[in-house]
All heavy atoms as atom14 arrays in JSON, in Angstrom:
{
  "sequence": "MTNWATATTFLWDGLLMIQESSADKRQNLYLYTDEGSYEPLERIYRNGNQEEHI",
  "atom14_mask": [
    [1, 1, 1, 1, 1, 1, 1, 1, 0, 0, 0, 0, 0, 0],
    [1, 1, 1, 1, 1, 1, 1, 0, 0, 0, 0, 0, 0, 0],
    [1, 1, 1, 1, 1, 1, 1, 1, 0, 0, 0, 0, 0, 0],
    [1, 1, 1, 1, 1, 1, 1, 1, 1, 1, 1, 1, 1, 1],
    [1, 1, 1, 1, 1, 0, 0, 0, 0, 0, 0, 0, 0, 0],
    [1, 1, 1, 1, 1, 1, 1, 0, 0, 0, 0, 0, 0, 0],
    [1, 1, 1, 1, 1, 0, 0, 0, 0, 0, 0, 0, 0, 0],
    [1, 1, 1, 1, 1, 1, 1, 0, 0, 0, 0, 0, 0, 0],
    [1, 1, 1, 1, 1, 1, 1, 0, 0, 0, 0, 0, 0, 0],
    [1, 1, 1, 1, 1, 1, 1, 1, 1, 1, 1, 0, 0, 0],
    [1, 1, 1, 1, 1, 1, 1, 1, 0, 0, 0, 0, 0, 0],
    [1, 1, 1, 1, 1, 1, 1, 1, 1, 1, 1, 1, 1, 1],
    [1, 1, 1, 1, 1, 1, 1, 1, 0, 0, 0, 0, 0, 0],
    [1, 1, 1, 1, 0, 0, 0, 0, 0, 0, 0, 0, 0, 0],
    [1, 1, 1, 1, 1, 1, 1, 1, 0, 0, 0, 0, 0, 0],
    [1, 1, 1, 1, 1, 1, 1, 1, 0, 0, 0, 0, 0, 0],
    [1, 1, 1, 1, 1, 1, 1, 1, 0, 0, 0, 0, 0, 0],
    [1, 1, 1, 1, 1, 1, 1, 1, 0, 0, 0, 0, 0, 0],
    [1, 1, 1, 1, 1, 1, 1, 1, 1, 0, 0, 0, 0, 0],
    [1, 1, 1, 1, 1, 1, 1, 1, 1, 0, 0, 0, 0, 0],
    [1, 1, 1, 1, 1, 1, 0, 0, 0, 0, 0, 0, 0, 0],
    [1, 1, 1, 1, 1, 1, 0, 0, 0, 0, 0, 0, 0, 0],
    [1, 1, 1, 1, 1, 0, 0, 0, 0, 0, 0, 0, 0, 0],
    [1, 1, 1, 1, 1, 1, 1, 1, 0, 0, 0, 0, 0, 0],
    [1, 1, 1, 1, 1, 1, 1, 1, 1, 0, 0, 0, 0, 0],
    [1, 1, 1, 1, 1, 1, 1, 1, 1, 1, 1, 0, 0, 0],
    [1, 1, 1, 1, 1, 1, 1, 1, 1, 0, 0, 0, 0, 0],
    [1, 1, 1, 1, 1, 1, 1, 1, 0, 0, 0, 0, 0, 0],
    [1, 1, 1, 1, 1, 1, 1, 1, 0, 0, 0, 0, 0, 0],
    [1, 1, 1, 1, 1, 1, 1, 1, 1, 1, 1, 1, 0, 0],
    [1, 1, 1, 1, 1, 1, 1, 1, 0, 0, 0, 0, 0, 0],
    [1, 1, 1, 1, 1, 1, 1, 1, 1, 1, 1, 1, 0, 0],
    [1, 1, 1, 1, 1, 1, 1, 0, 0, 0, 0, 0, 0, 0],
    [1, 1, 1, 1, 1, 1, 1, 1, 0, 0, 0, 0, 0, 0],
    [1, 1, 1, 1, 1, 1, 1, 1, 1, 0, 0, 0, 0, 0],
    [1, 1, 1, 1, 0, 0, 0, 0, 0, 0, 0, 0, 0, 0],
    [1, 1, 1, 1, 1, 1, 0, 0, 0, 0, 0, 0, 0, 0],
    [1, 1, 1, 1, 1, 1, 1, 1, 1, 1, 1, 1, 0, 0],
    [1, 1, 1, 1, 1, 1, 1, 1, 1, 0, 0, 0, 0, 0],
    [1, 1, 1, 1, 1, 1, 1, 0, 0, 0, 0, 0, 0, 0],
    [1, 1, 1, 1, 1, 1, 1, 1, 0, 0, 0, 0, 0, 0],
    [1, 1, 1, 1, 1, 1, 1, 1, 1, 0, 0, 0, 0, 0],
    [1, 1, 1, 1, 1, 1, 1, 1, 1, 1, 1, 0, 0, 0],
    [1, 1, 1, 1, 1, 1, 1, 1, 0, 0, 0, 0, 0, 0],
    [1, 1, 1, 1, 1, 1, 1, 1, 1, 1, 1, 1, 0, 0],
    [1, 1, 1, 1, 1, 1, 1, 1, 1, 1, 1, 0, 0, 0],
    [1, 1, 1, 1, 1, 1, 1, 1, 0, 0, 0, 0, 0, 0],
    [1, 1, 1, 1, 0, 0, 0, 0, 0, 0, 0, 0, 0, 0],
    [1, 1, 1, 1, 1, 1, 1, 1, 0, 0, 0, 0, 0, 0],
    [1, 1, 1, 1, 1, 1, 1, 1, 1, 0, 0, 0, 0, 0],
    [1, 1, 1, 1, 1, 1, 1, 1, 1, 0, 0, 0, 0, 0],
    [1, 1, 1, 1, 1, 1, 1, 1, 1, 0, 0, 0, 0, 0],
    [1, 1, 1, 1, 1, 1, 1, 1, 1, 1, 0, 0, 0, 0],
    [1, 1, 1, 1, 1, 1, 1, 1, 0, 0, 0, 0, 0, 0]
  ],
  "atom14_positions": [
    [[-101.73, 134.87, 37.12], [-102.87, 135.68, 36.67], [-102.48, 136.6, 35.51], [-101.5, 137.38, 35.64], [-103.54, 136.5, 37.85], [-104.85, 137.15, 37.3], [-105.55, 137.88, 38.83], [-106.45, 139.14, 38.05], [0.0, 0.0, 0.0], [0.0, 0.0, 0.0], [0.0, 0.0, 0.0], [0.0, 0.0, 0.0], [0.0, 0.0, 0.0], [0.0, 0.0, 0.0]],
    [[-103.07, 136.51, 34.4], [-102.74, 137.34, 33.26], [-103.37, 138.72, 33.37], [-104.58, 138.81, 33.58], [-103.28, 136.63, 31.9], [-102.54, 135.41, 31.75], [-102.84, 137.51, 30.7], [0.0, 0.0, 0.0], [0.0, 0.0, 0.0], [0.0, 0.0, 0.0], [0.0, 0.0, 0.0], [0.0, 0.0, 0.0], [0.0, 0.0, 0.0], [0.0, 0.0, 0.0]],
    [[-102.55, 139.67, 33.25], [-103.16, 141.14, 33.16], [-103.34, 141.58, 31.74], [-102.51, 141.79, 31.0], [-102.2, 142.17, 33.89], [-102.76, 143.5, 33.78], [-103.74, 143.83, 33.21], [-102.04, 144.41, 34.48], [0.0, 0.0, 0.0], [0.0, 0.0, 0.0], [0.0, 0.0, 0.0], [0.0, 0.0, 0.0], [0.0, 0.0, 0.0], [0.0, 0.0, 0.0]],
    [[-104.72, 141.33, 31.3], [-104.9, 141.49, 29.7], [-104.71, 143.0, 29.33], [-104.55, 143.1, 28.2], [-106.35, 141.11, 29.47], [-106.57, 139.58, 29.69], [-107.29, 138.98, 30.75], [-106.07, 138.62, 28.85], [-107.1, 137.67, 30.66], [-106.44, 137.39, 29.45], [-105.23, 138.67, 27.73], [-106.1, 136.23, 29.05], [-104.87, 137.3, 27.36], [-105.38, 136.17, 27.82]],
    [[-104.64, 143.88, 30.25], [-104.43, 145.29, 29.92], [-103.02, 145.46, 29.27], [-102.7, 146.35, 28.42], [-104.66, 146.31, 30.94], [0.0, 0.0, 0.0], [0.0, 0.0, 0.0], [0.0, 0.0, 0.0], [0.0, 0.0, 0.0], [0.0, 0.0, 0.0], [0.0, 0.0, 0.0], [0.0, 0.0, 0.0], [0.0, 0.0, 0.0], [0.0, 0.0, 0.0]],
    [[-101.98, 144.63, 29.77], [-100.73, 144.68, 29.28], [-100.23, 143.41, 28.5], [-99.1, 143.35, 28.12], [-99.76, 144.88, 30.55], [-99.95, 143.9, 31.4], [-99.98, 146.15, 31.12], [0.0, 0.0, 0.0], [0.0, 0.0, 0.0], [0.0, 0.0, 0.0], [0.0, 0.0, 0.0], [0.0, 0.0, 0.0], [0.0, 0.0, 0.0], [0.0, 0.0, 0.0]],
    [[-101.16, 142.56, 28.12], [-100.86, 141.43, 27.41], [-100.35, 141.67, 25.93], [-100.91, 142.69, 25.42], [-101.97, 140.41, 27.38], [0.0, 0.0, 0.0], [0.0, 0.0, 0.0], [0.0, 0.0, 0.0], [0.0, 0.0, 0.0], [0.0, 0.0, 0.0], [0.0, 0.0, 0.0], [0.0, 0.0, 0.0], [0.0, 0.0, 0.0], [0.0, 0.0, 0.0]],
    [[-99.48, 140.88, 25.51], [-98.89, 141.11, 24.05], [-99.21, 139.77, 23.36], [-99.04, 138.72, 23.85], [-97.43, 141.2, 24.09], [-97.04, 142.47, 24.9], [-96.78, 141.35, 22.64], [0.0, 0.0, 0.0], [0.0, 0.0, 0.0], [0.0, 0.0, 0.0], [0.0, 0.0, 0.0], [0.0, 0.0, 0.0], [0.0, 0.0, 0.0], [0.0, 0.0, 0.0]],
    [[-99.76, 140.0, 22.16], [-100.07, 138.87, 21.36], [-99.26, 138.84, 20.13], [-98.68, 139.92, 19.7], [-101.63, 138.84, 20.75], [-101.8, 140.06, 20.01], [-102.67, 138.81, 21.91], [0.0, 0.0, 0.0], [0.0, 0.0, 0.0], [0.0, 0.0, 0.0], [0.0, 0.0, 0.0], [0.0, 0.0, 0.0], [0.0, 0.0, 0.0], [0.0, 0.0, 0.0]],
    [[-98.85, 137.68, 19.53], [-97.98, 137.46, 18.45], [-98.73, 136.75, 17.34], [-99.53, 135.9, 17.51], [-96.82, 136.67, 18.96], [-96.09, 137.22, 20.07], [-96.45, 137.0, 21.44], [-95.06, 138.15, 19.74], [-95.7, 137.53, 22.36], [-94.35, 138.77, 20.81], [-94.62, 138.41, 22.11], [0.0, 0.0, 0.0], [0.0, 0.0, 0.0], [0.0, 0.0, 0.0]],
    [[-98.33, 137.29, 16.02], [-98.81, 136.66, 14.87], [-97.75, 135.93, 14.14], [-96.68, 136.58, 13.93], [-99.51, 137.63, 13.99], [-100.08, 137.19, 12.59], [-101.25, 136.18, 12.84], [-100.57, 138.44, 11.78], [0.0, 0.0, 0.0], [0.0, 0.0, 0.0], [0.0, 0.0, 0.0], [0.0, 0.0, 0.0], [0.0, 0.0, 0.0], [0.0, 0.0, 0.0]],
    [[-97.85, 134.66, 13.81], [-96.92, 133.92, 13.29], [-97.2, 133.37, 11.85], [-98.4, 133.08, 11.57], [-96.62, 132.6, 14.1], [-95.95, 133.01, 15.46], [-96.63, 133.33, 16.54], [-94.5, 133.13, 15.8], [-95.73, 133.71, 17.59], [-94.49, 133.5, 17.13], [-93.32, 132.94, 15.07], [-93.27, 133.69, 17.68], [-92.2, 133.01, 15.72], [-92.08, 133.49, 16.96]],
    [[-96.34, 133.19, 10.96], [-96.49, 132.59, 9.59], [-95.42, 131.41, 9.7], [-94.28, 131.69, 9.38], [-96.23, 133.58, 8.52], [-96.53, 132.87, 7.14], [-96.88, 131.67, 7.02], [-96.15, 133.63, 6.24], [0.0, 0.0, 0.0], [0.0, 0.0, 0.0], [0.0, 0.0, 0.0], [0.0, 0.0, 0.0], [0.0, 0.0, 0.0], [0.0, 0.0, 0.0]],
    [[-95.89, 130.34, 10.09], [-94.87, 129.2, 10.28], [-94.0, 129.64, 11.38], [-94.43, 129.82, 12.56], [0.0, 0.0, 0.0], [0.0, 0.0, 0.0], [0.0, 0.0, 0.0], [0.0, 0.0, 0.0], [0.0, 0.0, 0.0], [0.0, 0.0, 0.0], [0.0, 0.0, 0.0], [0.0, 0.0, 0.0], [0.0, 0.0, 0.0], [0.0, 0.0, 0.0]],
    [[-92.66, 129.59, 11.1], [-91.73, 129.91, 12.16], [-91.34, 131.49, 12.18], [-90.43, 131.92, 12.87], [-90.35, 129.11, 11.93], [-90.59, 127.74, 12.13], [-89.32, 126.97, 11.69], [-91.01, 127.28, 13.42], [0.0, 0.0, 0.0], [0.0, 0.0, 0.0], [0.0, 0.0, 0.0], [0.0, 0.0, 0.0], [0.0, 0.0, 0.0], [0.0, 0.0, 0.0]],
    [[-91.95, 132.22, 11.29], [-91.64, 133.72, 11.11], [-92.65, 134.43, 12.06], [-93.89, 134.33, 11.85], [-91.78, 134.17, 9.66], [-90.64, 133.7, 8.79], [-91.12, 134.23, 7.38], [-89.3, 134.14, 9.17], [0.0, 0.0, 0.0], [0.0, 0.0, 0.0], [0.0, 0.0, 0.0], [0.0, 0.0, 0.0], [0.0, 0.0, 0.0], [0.0, 0.0, 0.0]],
    [[-92.16, 135.29, 12.95], [-92.9, 136.17, 13.71], [-93.26, 137.49, 12.67], [-92.32, 138.14, 12.32], [-92.32, 136.74, 14.96], [-93.29, 137.7, 15.66], [-92.78, 138.03, 17.44], [-91.22, 138.83, 16.98], [0.0, 0.0, 0.0], [0.0, 0.0, 0.0], [0.0, 0.0, 0.0], [0.0, 0.0, 0.0], [0.0, 0.0, 0.0], [0.0, 0.0, 0.0]],
    [[-94.62, 137.61, 12.41], [-95.03, 138.62, 11.49], [-95.37, 139.91, 12.28], [-95.11, 141.08, 11.78], [-96.18, 138.16, 10.69], [-95.92, 136.94, 9.97], [-96.64, 139.22, 9.69], [-94.78, 137.01, 9.03], [0.0, 0.0, 0.0], [0.0, 0.0, 0.0], [0.0, 0.0, 0.0], [0.0, 0.0, 0.0], [0.0, 0.0, 0.0], [0.0, 0.0, 0.0]],
    [[-96.0, 139.79, 13.41], [-96.48, 140.99, 14.19], [-96.6, 140.66, 15.64], [-96.86, 139.55, 16.02], [-97.77, 141.3, 13.55], [-98.44, 142.51, 14.22], [-99.73, 142.94, 13.59], [-99.86, 143.07, 12.38], [-100.86, 143.25, 14.39], [0.0, 0.0, 0.0], [0.0, 0.0, 0.0], [0.0, 0.0, 0.0], [0.0, 0.0, 0.0], [0.0, 0.0, 0.0]],
    [[-96.38, 141.76, 16.44], [-96.75, 141.71, 17.77], [-97.62, 142.91, 18.16], [-97.36, 143.97, 17.74], [-95.52, 141.6, 18.73], [-94.44, 142.69, 18.47], [-93.41, 142.54, 19.34], [-93.36, 142.52, 20.71], [-92.17, 142.36, 18.81], [0.0, 0.0, 0.0], [0.0, 0.0, 0.0], [0.0, 0.0, 0.0], [0.0, 0.0, 0.0], [0.0, 0.0, 0.0]],
    [[-98.6, 142.57, 18.92], [-99.55, 143.7, 19.37], [-99.83, 143.69, 20.86], [-99.9, 142.58, 21.4], [-100.89, 143.55, 18.59], [-100.82, 143.42, 17.2], [0.0, 0.0, 0.0], [0.0, 0.0, 0.0], [0.0, 0.0, 0.0], [0.0, 0.0, 0.0], [0.0, 0.0, 0.0], [0.0, 0.0, 0.0], [0.0, 0.0, 0.0], [0.0, 0.0, 0.0]],
    [[-100.08, 144.94, 21.33], [-100.35, 145.01, 22.7], [-101.66, 145.63, 22.86], [-102.25, 146.25, 22.03], [-99.35, 145.76, 23.43], [-99.21, 147.12, 23.06], [0.0, 0.0, 0.0], [0.0, 0.0, 0.0], [0.0, 0.0, 0.0], [0.0, 0.0, 0.0], [0.0, 0.0, 0.0], [0.0, 0.0, 0.0], [0.0, 0.0, 0.0], [0.0, 0.0, 0.0]],
    [[-102.38, 145.51, 24.03], [-103.67, 145.97, 24.26], [-103.77, 147.56, 24.28], [-104.72, 148.03, 24.06], [-104.01, 145.54, 25.77], [0.0, 0.0, 0.0], [0.0, 0.0, 0.0], [0.0, 0.0, 0.0], [0.0, 0.0, 0.0], [0.0, 0.0, 0.0], [0.0, 0.0, 0.0], [0.0, 0.0, 0.0], [0.0, 0.0, 0.0], [0.0, 0.0, 0.0]],
    [[-102.56, 148.21, 24.51], [-102.62, 149.57, 24.32], [-102.3, 150.11, 22.93], [-101.82, 151.2, 22.75], [-101.59, 150.17, 25.34], [-100.16, 149.78, 25.1], [-99.99, 148.98, 24.16], [-99.32, 150.24, 25.85], [0.0, 0.0, 0.0], [0.0, 0.0, 0.0], [0.0, 0.0, 0.0], [0.0, 0.0, 0.0], [0.0, 0.0, 0.0], [0.0, 0.0, 0.0]],
    [[-102.52, 149.25, 21.87], [-102.49, 149.67, 20.51], [-101.07, 150.02, 20.0], [-100.93, 150.38, 18.89], [-103.44, 150.93, 20.26], [-104.81, 150.56, 20.54], [-105.68, 151.73, 20.09], [-106.98, 151.49, 20.47], [-108.0, 152.49, 20.04], [0.0, 0.0, 0.0], [0.0, 0.0, 0.0], [0.0, 0.0, 0.0], [0.0, 0.0, 0.0], [0.0, 0.0, 0.0]],
    [[-100.07, 149.35, 20.57], [-98.71, 149.36, 20.05], [-98.57, 148.17, 19.33], [-98.93, 146.97, 19.65], [-97.6, 149.4, 21.23], [-97.54, 150.66, 21.94], [-96.6, 150.57, 23.01], [-96.94, 149.59, 24.08], [-96.14, 148.96, 24.71], [-94.91, 149.03, 24.6], [-96.69, 148.0, 25.64], [0.0, 0.0, 0.0], [0.0, 0.0, 0.0], [0.0, 0.0, 0.0]],
    [[-97.99, 148.24, 18.08], [-97.83, 147.12, 17.29], [-96.38, 147.15, 16.59], [-95.85, 148.32, 16.29], [-98.72, 147.19, 16.03], [-100.22, 146.96, 16.42], [-101.01, 146.94, 15.13], [-100.79, 147.72, 14.12], [-102.13, 146.26, 15.09], [0.0, 0.0, 0.0], [0.0, 0.0, 0.0], [0.0, 0.0, 0.0], [0.0, 0.0, 0.0], [0.0, 0.0, 0.0]],
    [[-95.78, 145.99, 16.28], [-94.57, 145.9, 15.51], [-94.83, 145.0, 14.39], [-95.35, 143.86, 14.63], [-93.44, 145.31, 16.43], [-92.87, 146.3, 17.27], [-92.39, 147.45, 16.91], [-92.91, 146.05, 18.71], [0.0, 0.0, 0.0], [0.0, 0.0, 0.0], [0.0, 0.0, 0.0], [0.0, 0.0, 0.0], [0.0, 0.0, 0.0], [0.0, 0.0, 0.0]],
    [[-94.7, 145.33, 13.32], [-94.84, 144.62, 12.05], [-93.36, 144.17, 11.46], [-92.54, 145.11, 11.28], [-95.71, 145.22, 10.94], [-95.86, 144.57, 9.66], [-96.68, 143.32, 9.8], [-96.5, 145.55, 8.68], [0.0, 0.0, 0.0], [0.0, 0.0, 0.0], [0.0, 0.0, 0.0], [0.0, 0.0, 0.0], [0.0, 0.0, 0.0], [0.0, 0.0, 0.0]],
    [[-93.09, 142.93, 11.2], [-91.8, 142.55, 10.75], [-91.88, 142.17, 9.35], [-92.69, 141.34, 8.84], [-91.3, 141.42, 11.64], [-91.13, 141.86, 12.97], [-92.12, 141.58, 13.97], [-89.89, 142.41, 13.48], [-91.94, 142.05, 15.19], [-89.63, 142.68, 14.81], [-90.73, 142.59, 15.85], [-90.6, 142.96, 17.02], [0.0, 0.0, 0.0], [0.0, 0.0, 0.0]],
    [[-90.89, 142.62, 8.56], [-90.66, 142.28, 7.19], [-89.26, 141.55, 6.98], [-88.37, 141.92, 7.58], [-90.75, 143.51, 6.15], [-92.07, 144.28, 6.24], [-91.85, 145.63, 5.47], [-93.26, 143.63, 5.93], [0.0, 0.0, 0.0], [0.0, 0.0, 0.0], [0.0, 0.0, 0.0], [0.0, 0.0, 0.0], [0.0, 0.0, 0.0], [0.0, 0.0, 0.0]],
    [[-89.27, 140.54, 6.12], [-88.15, 139.73, 5.94], [-87.48, 140.0, 4.67], [-88.11, 140.35, 3.66], [-88.42, 138.29, 6.26], [-88.75, 138.13, 7.72], [-90.06, 138.22, 8.04], [-87.82, 137.89, 8.66], [-90.43, 138.16, 9.44], [-88.19, 137.71, 9.96], [-89.33, 137.83, 10.42], [-89.75, 137.74, 11.7], [0.0, 0.0, 0.0], [0.0, 0.0, 0.0]],
    [[-86.06, 139.74, 4.46], [-85.37, 139.89, 3.37], [-85.9, 139.15, 2.14], [-86.03, 139.73, 0.9], [-83.83, 139.67, 3.45], [-83.66, 138.35, 3.94], [-83.29, 140.65, 4.47], [0.0, 0.0, 0.0], [0.0, 0.0, 0.0], [0.0, 0.0, 0.0], [0.0, 0.0, 0.0], [0.0, 0.0, 0.0], [0.0, 0.0, 0.0], [0.0, 0.0, 0.0]],
    [[-86.08, 137.93, 2.21], [-86.58, 137.08, 1.13], [-87.62, 136.08, 1.58], [-87.58, 135.75, 2.93], [-85.41, 136.28, 0.53], [-84.22, 137.21, -0.24], [-84.79, 138.03, -1.02], [-83.22, 137.04, -0.01], [0.0, 0.0, 0.0], [0.0, 0.0, 0.0], [0.0, 0.0, 0.0], [0.0, 0.0, 0.0], [0.0, 0.0, 0.0], [0.0, 0.0, 0.0]],
    [[-88.26, 135.45, 0.66], [-89.23, 134.37, 1.08], [-88.28, 133.24, 1.66], [-87.33, 132.82, 0.91], [-89.96, 133.94, -0.05], [-91.09, 132.92, 0.2], [-92.08, 132.61, -1.01], [-92.14, 133.48, -1.87], [-92.43, 131.45, -0.99], [0.0, 0.0, 0.0], [0.0, 0.0, 0.0], [0.0, 0.0, 0.0], [0.0, 0.0, 0.0], [0.0, 0.0, 0.0]],
    [[-88.79, 132.71, 2.76], [-87.91, 131.63, 3.31], [-86.86, 132.03, 4.18], [-86.09, 131.2, 4.75], [0.0, 0.0, 0.0], [0.0, 0.0, 0.0], [0.0, 0.0, 0.0], [0.0, 0.0, 0.0], [0.0, 0.0, 0.0], [0.0, 0.0, 0.0], [0.0, 0.0, 0.0], [0.0, 0.0, 0.0], [0.0, 0.0, 0.0], [0.0, 0.0, 0.0]],
    [[-86.53, 133.35, 4.32], [-85.43, 133.85, 5.05], [-85.85, 134.12, 6.47], [-87.1, 134.58, 6.64], [-84.92, 135.17, 4.43], [-83.95, 135.8, 5.33], [0.0, 0.0, 0.0], [0.0, 0.0, 0.0], [0.0, 0.0, 0.0], [0.0, 0.0, 0.0], [0.0, 0.0, 0.0], [0.0, 0.0, 0.0], [0.0, 0.0, 0.0], [0.0, 0.0, 0.0]],
    [[-85.08, 134.0, 7.4], [-85.35, 134.39, 8.89], [-84.77, 135.72, 9.19], [-84.64, 136.12, 10.32], [-84.86, 133.32, 9.76], [-85.58, 131.98, 9.58], [-85.0, 130.97, 8.93], [-86.99, 131.9, 10.02], [-85.81, 129.75, 8.66], [-87.62, 130.64, 9.8], [-87.12, 129.61, 9.03], [-87.84, 128.56, 9.01], [0.0, 0.0, 0.0], [0.0, 0.0, 0.0]],
    [[-83.93, 136.38, 8.22], [-83.28, 137.64, 8.49], [-84.34, 138.79, 8.28], [-84.81, 139.0, 7.25], [-82.25, 137.79, 7.46], [-81.37, 139.13, 7.63], [-80.26, 139.12, 6.55], [-80.2, 138.32, 5.66], [-79.58, 140.11, 6.62], [0.0, 0.0, 0.0], [0.0, 0.0, 0.0], [0.0, 0.0, 0.0], [0.0, 0.0, 0.0], [0.0, 0.0, 0.0]],
    [[-84.55, 139.51, 9.42], [-85.4, 140.71, 9.29], [-84.9, 141.73, 8.37], [-83.66, 142.09, 8.49], [-85.63, 141.12, 10.7], [-84.63, 140.42, 11.5], [-84.04, 139.36, 10.75], [0.0, 0.0, 0.0], [0.0, 0.0, 0.0], [0.0, 0.0, 0.0], [0.0, 0.0, 0.0], [0.0, 0.0, 0.0], [0.0, 0.0, 0.0], [0.0, 0.0, 0.0]],
    [[-85.68, 142.35, 7.63], [-85.46, 143.51, 6.78], [-85.72, 144.79, 7.37], [-84.99, 145.86, 7.41], [-85.9, 143.36, 5.29], [-85.85, 144.5, 4.4], [-84.35, 144.61, 4.01], [-86.7, 144.34, 3.29], [0.0, 0.0, 0.0], [0.0, 0.0, 0.0], [0.0, 0.0, 0.0], [0.0, 0.0, 0.0], [0.0, 0.0, 0.0], [0.0, 0.0, 0.0]],
    [[-86.95, 144.81, 7.9], [-87.48, 146.02, 8.61], [-88.43, 145.7, 9.58], [-89.12, 144.68, 9.59], [-88.22, 146.89, 7.43], [-88.7, 148.2, 7.88], [-89.26, 148.93, 6.61], [-89.56, 148.47, 5.52], [-89.32, 150.11, 6.78], [0.0, 0.0, 0.0], [0.0, 0.0, 0.0], [0.0, 0.0, 0.0], [0.0, 0.0, 0.0], [0.0, 0.0, 0.0]],
    [[-88.6, 146.67, 10.6], [-89.56, 146.51, 11.55], [-90.31, 147.88, 11.54], [-89.77, 148.92, 11.66], [-88.98, 146.44, 12.97], [-89.91, 146.4, 14.09], [-89.39, 146.18, 15.39], [-88.36, 147.2, 15.86], [-88.6, 147.96, 16.87], [-89.52, 147.71, 17.77], [-87.66, 148.84, 17.16], [0.0, 0.0, 0.0], [0.0, 0.0, 0.0], [0.0, 0.0, 0.0]],
    [[-91.53, 147.73, 11.38], [-92.43, 148.88, 11.41], [-93.15, 149.0, 12.66], [-93.98, 148.18, 13.14], [-93.49, 148.84, 10.22], [-92.69, 148.75, 8.82], [-94.4, 150.07, 10.38], [-93.62, 148.57, 7.81], [0.0, 0.0, 0.0], [0.0, 0.0, 0.0], [0.0, 0.0, 0.0], [0.0, 0.0, 0.0], [0.0, 0.0, 0.0], [0.0, 0.0, 0.0]],
    [[-92.95, 150.06, 13.39], [-93.55, 150.27, 14.83], [-94.7, 151.35, 14.65], [-94.46, 152.35, 14.11], [-92.35, 150.85, 15.72], [-92.86, 151.22, 17.14], [-93.34, 150.35, 18.0], [-93.16, 152.6, 17.4], [-93.8, 150.71, 19.26], [-93.58, 152.9, 18.7], [-93.93, 152.01, 19.62], [-94.43, 152.29, 20.79], [0.0, 0.0, 0.0], [0.0, 0.0, 0.0]],
    [[-95.8, 150.92, 15.2], [-96.88, 151.7, 15.3], [-97.36, 152.02, 16.73], [-97.57, 150.94, 17.55], [-98.1, 151.11, 14.57], [-97.98, 151.13, 13.0], [-99.15, 150.62, 12.42], [-98.84, 150.29, 11.05], [-99.54, 149.61, 10.26], [-100.62, 149.0, 10.78], [-99.3, 149.46, 8.93], [0.0, 0.0, 0.0], [0.0, 0.0, 0.0], [0.0, 0.0, 0.0]],
    [[-97.6, 153.2, 17.1], [-98.07, 153.44, 18.37], [-99.32, 154.26, 18.23], [-99.39, 155.57, 18.03], [-97.07, 154.24, 19.12], [-97.46, 154.41, 20.75], [-98.53, 153.95, 21.07], [-96.7, 155.32, 21.34], [0.0, 0.0, 0.0], [0.0, 0.0, 0.0], [0.0, 0.0, 0.0], [0.0, 0.0, 0.0], [0.0, 0.0, 0.0], [0.0, 0.0, 0.0]],
    [[-100.52, 153.64, 18.21], [-101.84, 154.22, 17.87], [-101.85, 154.61, 16.46], [-101.64, 153.77, 15.65], [0.0, 0.0, 0.0], [0.0, 0.0, 0.0], [0.0, 0.0, 0.0], [0.0, 0.0, 0.0], [0.0, 0.0, 0.0], [0.0, 0.0, 0.0], [0.0, 0.0, 0.0], [0.0, 0.0, 0.0], [0.0, 0.0, 0.0], [0.0, 0.0, 0.0]],
    [[-101.93, 155.91, 16.05], [-101.84, 156.32, 14.72], [-100.47, 156.71, 14.09], [-100.38, 157.0, 12.98], [-102.86, 157.49, 14.63], [-104.26, 157.06, 14.75], [-104.59, 156.08, 14.56], [-105.07, 157.96, 15.37], [0.0, 0.0, 0.0], [0.0, 0.0, 0.0], [0.0, 0.0, 0.0], [0.0, 0.0, 0.0], [0.0, 0.0, 0.0], [0.0, 0.0, 0.0]],
    [[-99.44, 156.69, 15.09], [-98.09, 157.12, 14.49], [-97.42, 155.77, 14.1], [-97.58, 154.84, 14.62], [-97.34, 157.78, 15.78], [-98.02, 158.98, 16.22], [-97.15, 159.53, 17.43], [-96.44, 158.97, 18.02], [-97.4, 160.79, 17.71], [0.0, 0.0, 0.0], [0.0, 0.0, 0.0], [0.0, 0.0, 0.0], [0.0, 0.0, 0.0], [0.0, 0.0, 0.0]],
    [[-96.55, 156.11, 13.03], [-95.81, 154.94, 12.4], [-94.48, 155.41, 12.28], [-94.03, 156.49, 11.91], [-96.41, 154.66, 11.03], [-95.8, 153.39, 10.35], [-96.61, 153.06, 9.1], [-97.76, 152.79, 9.22], [-95.91, 153.07, 8.07], [0.0, 0.0, 0.0], [0.0, 0.0, 0.0], [0.0, 0.0, 0.0], [0.0, 0.0, 0.0], [0.0, 0.0, 0.0]],
    [[-93.56, 154.46, 12.64], [-92.02, 154.65, 12.51], [-91.38, 153.48, 11.97], [-91.62, 152.28, 12.41], [-91.49, 154.91, 13.92], [-90.0, 155.28, 13.82], [-89.56, 155.48, 15.35], [-90.3, 155.96, 16.17], [-88.33, 155.27, 15.52], [0.0, 0.0, 0.0], [0.0, 0.0, 0.0], [0.0, 0.0, 0.0], [0.0, 0.0, 0.0], [0.0, 0.0, 0.0]],
    [[-90.5, 153.63, 10.84], [-89.8, 152.52, 10.23], [-88.45, 152.49, 10.87], [-87.69, 153.51, 10.97], [-89.72, 152.88, 8.67], [-90.95, 152.82, 8.03], [-91.43, 151.66, 7.3], [-91.92, 153.7, 7.97], [-92.65, 151.96, 6.75], [-92.99, 153.18, 7.19], [0.0, 0.0, 0.0], [0.0, 0.0, 0.0], [0.0, 0.0, 0.0], [0.0, 0.0, 0.0]],
    [[-88.13, 151.33, 11.26], [-86.78, 151.09, 11.98], [-85.98, 150.21, 11.28], [-86.54, 149.09, 10.85], [-87.05, 150.71, 13.44], [-87.82, 151.74, 14.25], [-85.6, 150.39, 14.13], [-88.1, 151.39, 15.57], [0.0, 0.0, 0.0], [0.0, 0.0, 0.0], [0.0, 0.0, 0.0], [0.0, 0.0, 0.0], [0.0, 0.0, 0.0], [0.0, 0.0, 0.0]]
  ]
}
């Protein structure tokens, strides 16, 4: 049984994971070094209205 209150959804662009989001408004946005690259450059973490670049 899936608990939708804690479920995480993923957004993909081909084989690249672009974003993950949870029901409690936490988000991770992924940026990559170059077009066609699988090497992550940056992860932007959002928790509600707060944003942190990692």
